[in-house]
C-alpha positions as CSV (number, residue, x, y, z in Angstrom):
1,M,-69.4,-196.2,54.1
2,Q,-71.9,-198.3,52.2
3,R,-70.7,-200.3,49.2
4,Y,-72.5,-200.8,45.8
5,A,-72.6,-203.8,43.6
6,E,-73.3,-203.9,39.9
7,L,-76.9,-204.8,39.1
8,W,-76.8,-204.9,35.3
9,T,-75.0,-203.4,32.3
10,T,-75.9,-202.5,28.7
11,T,-73.8,-201.6,25.7
12,K,-76.7,-200.8,23.4
13,H,-75.6,-197.2,22.9
14,A,-73.2,-196.9,19.9
15,S,-72.6,-193.2,20.6
16,P,-71.4,-191.3,23.7
17,V,-74.1,-191.2,26.4
18,S,-75.2,-187.7,27.5
19,F,-77.5,-188.6,30.4
20,V,-79.0,-191.2,32.6
21,A,-82.2,-190.3,34.5
22,F,-84.4,-192.3,36.9
23,S,-88.2,-192.0,36.8
24,G,-90.1,-190.7,39.8
25,S,-90.8,-194.2,41.2
26,G,-87.3,-195.4,40.3
27,E,-88.8,-198.3,38.3
28,L,-87.5,-196.9,34.9
29,L,-84.3,-195.4,33.6
30,A,-83.9,-193.1,30.6
31,T,-80.6,-193.0,28.7
32,G,-79.8,-190.7,25.8
33,D,-76.8,-190.4,23.4
34,D,-75.2,-188.1,20.8
35,A,-77.0,-189.9,18.0
36,G,-80.4,-188.8,19.3
37,H,-81.4,-192.2,20.6
38,V,-83.3,-192.3,23.9
39,Y,-83.9,-195.7,25.6
40,I,-86.2,-196.6,28.5
41,W,-85.0,-199.5,30.7
42,S,-86.6,-201.5,33.5
43,I,-84.5,-201.1,36.6
44,S,-85.5,-204.5,38.1
45,S,-84.8,-206.6,35.0
46,G,-82.3,-204.5,33.0
47,K,-84.4,-205.1,29.9
48,L,-85.2,-202.5,27.3
49,F,-88.7,-201.2,27.9
50,Q,-88.9,-198.9,24.8
51,S,-86.9,-197.0,22.3
52,L,-88.3,-193.5,22.1
53,A,-88.8,-191.7,18.7
54,K,-85.4,-190.7,17.6
55,C,-84.4,-187.0,18.0
56,S,-83.2,-185.0,15.0
57,A,-80.0,-184.1,16.9
58,E,-78.0,-185.1,20.0
59,A,-80.1,-185.9,23.1
60,V,-78.3,-183.8,25.7
61,S,-80.7,-183.5,28.7
62,C,-83.7,-185.3,30.3
63,C,-86.1,-185.0,33.1
64,W,-89.1,-187.1,34.3
65,S,-92.3,-185.5,35.5
66,D,-93.4,-188.8,36.9
67,D,-93.5,-192.3,35.5
68,K,-95.9,-191.2,32.8
69,E,-94.2,-188.1,31.3
70,I,-90.7,-187.4,30.2
71,F,-88.9,-184.4,28.7
72,V,-85.8,-184.6,26.4
73,G,-83.7,-181.6,25.3
74,T,-81.5,-181.6,22.2
75,A,-78.4,-179.9,20.8
76,I,-80.5,-177.7,18.4
77,G,-82.9,-176.2,21.0
78,E,-85.7,-178.7,20.7
79,L,-87.7,-179.7,23.7
80,H,-89.5,-183.1,23.2
81,F,-92.4,-184.1,25.5
82,F,-93.4,-187.8,25.7
83,E,-96.5,-189.2,27.4
84,H,-97.3,-192.7,28.4
85,D,-100.2,-194.3,26.5
86,Q,-101.7,-196.8,28.9
87,T,-103.6,-198.7,26.2
88,Q,-100.5,-199.4,24.2
89,N,-98.1,-199.3,27.3
90,R,-95.6,-197.2,25.5
91,F,-94.4,-193.5,25.4
92,E,-95.6,-191.3,22.5
93,R,-94.3,-187.9,21.6
94,S,-97.0,-185.3,22.1
95,V,-95.0,-182.1,21.8
96,K,-91.9,-180.9,20.0
97,L,-91.1,-177.3,20.9
98,L,-88.4,-175.1,19.5
99,V,-87.2,-173.2,22.6
100,N,-85.1,-170.5,20.9
101,N,-84.7,-169.3,17.3
102,G,-80.9,-169.5,17.6
103,R,-81.2,-173.3,18.0
104,L,-78.9,-173.4,21.0
105,H,-78.6,-176.6,22.9
106,I,-80.6,-177.3,26.1
107,P,-78.2,-178.6,28.7
108,A,-80.7,-178.8,31.6
109,I,-84.4,-179.4,32.2
110,V,-86.3,-179.4,35.5
111,V,-89.9,-180.1,36.5
112,Q,-91.9,-178.9,39.5
113,G,-95.5,-179.8,39.6
114,N,-97.0,-178.5,36.3
115,R,-94.1,-176.2,35.7
116,V,-91.2,-177.0,33.4
117,A,-88.0,-174.9,33.2
118,C,-85.0,-175.3,30.9
119,C,-82.0,-173.2,30.0
120,S,-80.6,-172.5,26.5
121,G,-77.8,-170.0,25.8
122,N,-77.9,-167.5,28.6
123,T,-81.7,-167.7,29.0
124,I,-84.1,-169.6,31.3
125,H,-87.5,-170.6,29.7
126,C,-90.4,-171.5,32.0
127,Y,-93.6,-173.3,30.9
128,R,-96.8,-174.4,32.3
129,M,-98.2,-177.9,31.4
130,D,-102.0,-178.1,30.7
131,D,-104.3,-180.2,28.6
132,S,-103.4,-178.2,25.5
133,G,-99.6,-178.7,25.8
134,L,-96.9,-176.3,27.1
135,Q,-97.7,-172.7,27.7
136,R,-94.8,-170.3,28.1
137,I,-94.8,-168.4,31.4
138,F,-91.6,-166.3,31.0
139,S,-88.1,-166.2,29.5
140,W,-85.3,-164.5,31.5
141,S,-81.8,-163.8,30.4
142,M,-78.8,-163.5,32.6
143,H,-76.9,-160.6,31.0
144,G,-73.1,-160.7,31.0
145,V,-72.8,-164.5,30.8
146,R,-72.3,-166.7,27.7
147,E,-74.0,-169.9,28.7
148,L,-76.2,-171.2,31.5
149,R,-75.3,-174.7,32.4
150,T,-77.8,-175.9,35.0
151,V,-81.2,-174.9,36.3
152,H,-83.1,-176.0,39.5
153,F,-86.4,-175.5,41.1
154,V,-85.6,-174.6,44.8
155,D,-89.4,-174.7,45.3
156,R,-92.4,-174.0,43.2
157,Q,-91.8,-170.2,43.1
158,T,-88.0,-169.9,42.9
159,I,-85.5,-171.1,40.3
160,M,-81.7,-171.3,40.6
161,A,-79.4,-171.1,37.5
162,T,-75.7,-171.3,37.0
163,A,-73.3,-170.0,34.3
164,I,-70.5,-172.3,33.4
165,H,-67.7,-169.9,32.3
166,E,-68.3,-166.9,34.6
167,G,-69.1,-169.1,37.7
168,E,-72.2,-167.0,38.4
169,C,-75.3,-168.2,40.2
170,A,-78.7,-166.5,40.5
171,L,-82.0,-167.1,42.3
172,I,-85.1,-165.8,40.6
173,D,-88.8,-165.6,41.6
174,V,-91.1,-167.1,39.0
175,R,-93.6,-164.3,39.7
176,E,-91.1,-161.5,39.1
177,P,-88.2,-163.0,37.1
178,A,-87.0,-159.5,36.0
179,Y,-85.7,-158.9,39.5
180,P,-83.4,-161.7,40.8
181,L,-83.6,-162.4,44.5
182,W,-79.8,-162.5,44.4
183,R,-77.0,-163.0,42.0
184,R,-73.5,-164.2,43.2
185,T,-70.2,-164.9,41.5
186,L,-68.3,-167.9,42.8
187,R,-64.5,-168.1,42.7
188,H,-64.5,-170.9,40.2
189,R,-66.1,-172.0,37.0
190,I,-69.2,-174.3,37.3
191,G,-69.3,-177.5,35.3
192,E,-72.4,-179.2,36.6
193,S,-74.5,-178.8,39.7
194,A,-77.1,-180.5,41.9
195,L,-79.6,-179.3,44.5
196,S,-80.6,-181.4,47.4
197,T,-84.3,-182.4,47.6
198,N,-85.0,-180.1,50.5
199,G,-83.2,-177.2,48.8
200,Q,-80.6,-176.9,51.6
201,Y,-77.4,-177.9,49.8
202,F,-76.1,-177.0,46.4
203,A,-73.2,-179.1,45.0
204,V,-71.0,-178.2,42.0
205,T,-68.1,-179.6,40.0
206,T,-65.6,-176.9,39.5
207,L,-63.7,-178.0,36.3
208,A,-60.6,-177.7,38.5
209,S,-60.4,-181.2,40.1
210,S,-62.7,-180.5,43.1
211,V,-66.3,-180.6,44.2
212,R,-67.8,-177.9,46.4
213,V,-70.9,-178.1,48.6
214,Y,-72.7,-174.9,49.5
215,E,-75.6,-174.1,51.8
216,V,-78.4,-172.2,50.1
217,G,-79.4,-169.1,52.0
218,A,-81.8,-166.2,51.6
219,T,-79.1,-163.9,50.3
220,G,-76.6,-166.3,48.6
221,L,-74.5,-169.4,49.1
222,K,-72.2,-170.4,51.9
223,L,-69.3,-172.9,51.3
224,V,-69.6,-175.8,53.7
225,R,-67.3,-178.4,52.2
226,E,-64.8,-179.0,49.4
227,V,-63.5,-182.4,48.3
228,Q,-60.8,-183.2,45.8
229,A,-61.8,-184.9,42.6
230,P,-58.6,-185.4,40.5
231,N,-59.1,-185.1,36.8
232,R,-56.8,-184.3,33.9
233,V,-57.0,-180.6,33.5
234,A,-56.6,-180.9,29.8
235,S,-59.9,-182.8,29.5
236,N,-61.9,-180.0,31.1
237,F,-65.2,-181.8,30.7
238,P,-68.3,-180.8,32.8
239,L,-69.0,-183.9,34.9
240,Q,-72.4,-184.5,36.2
241,I,-73.1,-184.6,40.0
242,C,-76.1,-185.6,42.1
243,F,-77.2,-186.2,45.7
244,A,-77.9,-189.8,46.9
245,E,-79.0,-191.8,49.9
246,S,-81.5,-189.3,51.3
247,Q,-79.1,-186.4,50.5
248,S,-76.4,-187.8,52.7
249,M,-74.0,-188.5,49.8
250,I,-72.9,-186.7,46.7
251,I,-71.8,-188.5,43.5
252,S,-69.7,-187.4,40.6
253,G,-68.2,-188.8,37.5
254,S,-64.6,-188.6,36.3
255,D,-62.4,-188.9,33.3
256,R,-60.8,-192.1,34.6
257,G,-63.8,-194.4,34.5
258,E,-64.5,-193.9,38.2
259,I,-67.7,-193.1,40.1
260,R,-66.8,-191.0,43.1
261,L,-68.9,-190.9,46.2
262,W,-68.5,-188.6,49.2
263,E,-70.3,-188.2,52.6
264,V,-71.7,-184.7,52.8
265,T,-71.0,-184.4,56.5
266,T,-67.5,-185.9,56.7
267,G,-66.1,-185.7,53.2
268,N,-65.1,-189.4,53.4
269,A,-64.8,-190.9,49.9
270,V,-65.2,-194.2,48.2
271,V,-64.7,-195.0,44.5
272,L,-66.6,-197.4,42.2
273,R,-64.9,-198.6,39.1
274,H,-67.2,-198.4,36.1
275,S,-64.4,-199.4,33.7
276,G,-61.1,-201.1,34.0
277,P,-57.8,-199.3,35.0
278,T,-56.7,-196.6,32.7
279,A,-53.3,-196.0,31.1
280,E,-51.5,-192.7,31.8
281,N,-53.1,-190.8,28.9
282,E,-56.2,-192.9,28.3
283,L,-59.5,-191.1,28.6
284,Q,-62.5,-192.9,30.1
285,L,-65.1,-190.2,30.4
286,L,-67.7,-191.0,33.0
287,Q,-69.8,-187.9,32.4
288,A,-73.4,-189.1,33.3
289,V,-74.5,-190.2,36.8
290,A,-77.8,-190.3,38.6
291,A,-79.1,-191.7,41.9
292,H,-82.4,-192.7,43.3
293,T,-83.8,-194.2,46.6
294,T,-86.8,-196.4,46.6
295,A,-88.3,-198.9,49.0
296,A,-86.2,-201.5,47.3
297,G,-83.0,-199.7,48.1
298,D,-80.5,-197.1,46.9
299,F,-79.5,-197.2,43.2
300,I,-76.9,-195.4,41.0
301,A,-76.8,-195.3,37.3
302,S,-73.6,-194.4,35.4
303,A,-72.5,-194.1,31.7
304,C,-68.9,-194.2,30.5
305,N,-67.4,-193.5,27.1
306,D,-63.9,-194.6,26.3
307,G,-63.9,-193.8,22.6
308,A,-64.5,-197.3,21.5
309,R,-67.8,-198.0,23.2
310,S,-70.3,-196.7,25.6
311,T,-71.6,-198.6,28.6
312,V,-74.4,-197.9,31.0
313,K,-74.4,-199.6,34.4
314,V,-76.9,-199.7,37.3
315,W,-75.7,-200.3,40.8
316,K,-77.5,-201.2,44.0
317,R,-76.2,-200.5,47.5
318,Q,-75.2,-203.6,49.5
319,A,-76.7,-204.2,52.9
320,Q,-74.2,-203.2,55.6
321,G,-73.3,-205.8,58.2
322,L,-72.7,-205.1,61.8
323,T,-69.2,-204.5,63.1
324,S,-67.6,-207.1,65.4
325,A,-68.3,-204.9,68.4
326,E,-72.0,-204.5,67.4
327,V,-72.3,-208.3,66.9
328,G,-70.9,-208.8,70.4
329,G,-73.4,-206.3,71.8
330,V,-76.3,-207.9,70.1
331,T,-75.2,-211.3,71.3
332,F,-75.0,-210.1,74.8
333,I,-78.5,-208.7,74.6
334,C,-79.8,-212.0,73.2
335,I,-78.2,-214.0,76.0
336,L,-79.6,-211.7,78.6
337,F,-83.1,-212.0,77.0
338,L,-83.0,-215.8,77.1
339,A,-81.9,-215.6,80.8
340,L,-84.8,-213.4,81.7
341,V,-87.2,-215.6,79.7
342,G,-86.2,-218.4,82.1
343,G,-87.0,-216.0,84.9
344,F,-90.4,-215.4,83.4
345,I,-91.2,-219.1,83.4
346,R,-90.1,-219.5,87.0
347,S,-91.8,-216.4,88.4
348,G,-94.8,-216.2,86.0
349,E,-97.1,-218.3,88.3
350,H,-96.2,-216.2,91.3
351,S,-96.3,-212.6,90.0
352,G,-97.5,-211.0,86.8
353,V,-95.8,-207.8,88.0
354,A,-92.4,-209.5,87.8
355,I,-92.9,-210.4,84.2
356,G,-93.9,-206.9,83.2
357,T,-91.0,-205.5,85.1
358,Q,-88.5,-207.8,83.5
359,V,-89.8,-207.0,80.0
360,S,-89.3,-203.3,80.9
361,V,-85.7,-204.1,82.0
362,V,-85.0,-205.8,78.6
363,S,-86.5,-202.9,76.7
364,D,-84.5,-200.3,78.7
365,L,-81.2,-202.2,78.4
366,W,-81.7,-202.6,74.6
367,A,-82.4,-198.8,74.3
368,H,-79.3,-198.1,76.4
369,Y,-77.2,-200.4,74.2
370,M,-78.4,-198.8,71.0
371,G,-77.8,-195.3,72.3
372,R,-74.3,-196.3,73.5
373,R,-73.6,-197.9,70.1
374,D,-74.6,-194.8,68.2
375,T,-72.5,-192.6,70.6
376,L,-69.4,-194.8,70.1
377,R,-69.9,-194.8,66.3
378,S,-70.1,-191.0,66.3
379,E,-67.0,-190.7,68.5
380,R,-65.0,-193.1,66.2
381,E,-66.0,-191.1,63.1
382,A,-65.0,-187.8,64.8
383,A,-61.7,-189.3,65.9
384,A,-61.0,-190.6,62.4
385,V,-61.6,-187.2,61.0
386,H,-59.3,-185.7,63.6
387,D,-56.6,-188.3,63.0
388,K,-56.8,-187.6,59.2
389,R,-56.3,-183.9,59.8
390,Q,-53.3,-184.6,62.0
391,G,-51.8,-187.0,59.4
392,S,-51.8,-189.9,61.8
393,V,-53.8,-193.1,62.1
394,N,-54.7,-194.4,65.5
395,S,-56.1,-197.8,66.3
396,A,-59.0,-197.8,68.6
397,S,-58.8,-199.8,71.9
398,P,-61.2,-202.7,72.3
399,S,-62.6,-201.0,75.3
400,D,-63.6,-198.0,73.1
401,T,-65.5,-200.0,70.6
402,R,-67.7,-202.3,72.7
403,I,-69.8,-202.3,75.8
404,T,-67.7,-204.2,78.4
405,A,-69.1,-207.0,80.6
406,S,-68.5,-204.9,83.7
407,A,-70.3,-201.9,82.2
408,A,-73.2,-204.1,81.1
409,A,-73.4,-205.7,84.6
410,S,-73.4,-202.3,86.2
411,T,-76.1,-201.1,83.8
412,L,-78.2,-204.2,84.5
413,Q,-77.9,-203.6,88.3
414,D,-79.0,-200.0,87.8
415,L,-82.0,-200.9,85.7
416,Y,-83.0,-203.6,88.2
417,A,-82.8,-201.1,91.0
418,K,-84.7,-198.5,88.9
419,N,-87.6,-200.9,88.3
420,G,-87.6,-202.4,91.8
421,L,-87.1,-205.9,90.3
422,G,-84.8,-206.9,93.2
423,K,-87.6,-206.2,95.7
424,V,-90.1,-208.2,93.8
425,N,-87.8,-211.2,93.7
426,E,-87.1,-210.9,97.4
427,K,-90.8,-210.9,98.2
428,Q,-91.2,-214.0,96.0
429,R,-88.5,-215.8,98.0
430,E,-90.1,-214.8,101.3
431,A,-93.5,-216.2,100.1
432,E,-91.9,-219.4,99.0
433,E,-90.2,-219.8,102.4
434,C,-93.5,-219.3,104.2
435,R,-95.1,-222.1,102.2
């Protein structure tokens, strides 16, 4: 599994951090805290780009529309909309909207095109962005629940919402919100949730030391994986969760200063330490996490509060080196290539066909090696999962983890025969003897 290295750290927040959010391009990061401060950071340099106008209450949620627009929700039901002013190169607040008269906090905001949705209390509010500001499209309440915790656009027309205490999840159509497409009750409470970019997977933290991944269907949710995420039950904090690395990983926070990562397909886990080791009853609440993939690589942002201070860190995935078996295989291919290059030089003046054929052999052998390597890797992963289930650990034989010399020789002979290279060389020798 890929490893991450710390890119930069900031301790500018004096209050607990509620969210970390990457911009659409991944060049900027927004962080907000319980004092109402929202800061914008440059990912590449780690320097503060701007401090947004202070909110009148805790900044509890955030969502970027792109690199030019950002929404912030507060603990008193205010939705703040900031736009980037190109002439001044800074964000200015253009809208401050009171979502509900009860002044209930806004725990989640999502954007899809020119549509914005947020939840407050047990109600979803959906707006349309235009030149005049935000225009309300509808408000829909999930009756029988106390509080909606998360909201997601599955696509432009459908919205998924979850209720924290009752563990309920509903899918509604923007065009007919009064009639949910489905409404299901899960067998656990829902802390935080994340939806994969393609809308296929739905991951939740359960408030009971586990993370569950569901497949989203036309009629409901199907559980596909559950992984353990040990937390102190007494803390009972909703821990944020997100997908990462092209939806192949899920990431969650913890109450021990740890960032936890799992592979969606295998459940294999790795832990990053945001803070130092904790004492038995010490609380280091890592409640905010986010991830983003750009051309520059895969990034994670995390925020941890230990009571004394709040720290925000940005991590970047380290390049993964080849295994020893793969290094051996690549070395073998390189040696073979050099040998054939020598053949090119010797036979080039006699036959252009031989050169083209040998190039084809190298290409075929490389494709064979890469396919064999991927097959062996998949077999090792499957075996590791099997061994883990059986409670045993088996060491792989060297013959199982590399292409042997005999196998490579056999493959080379087959490829030579397939391309008729042996016949070409034989004809060359006969021509030389005739001379």
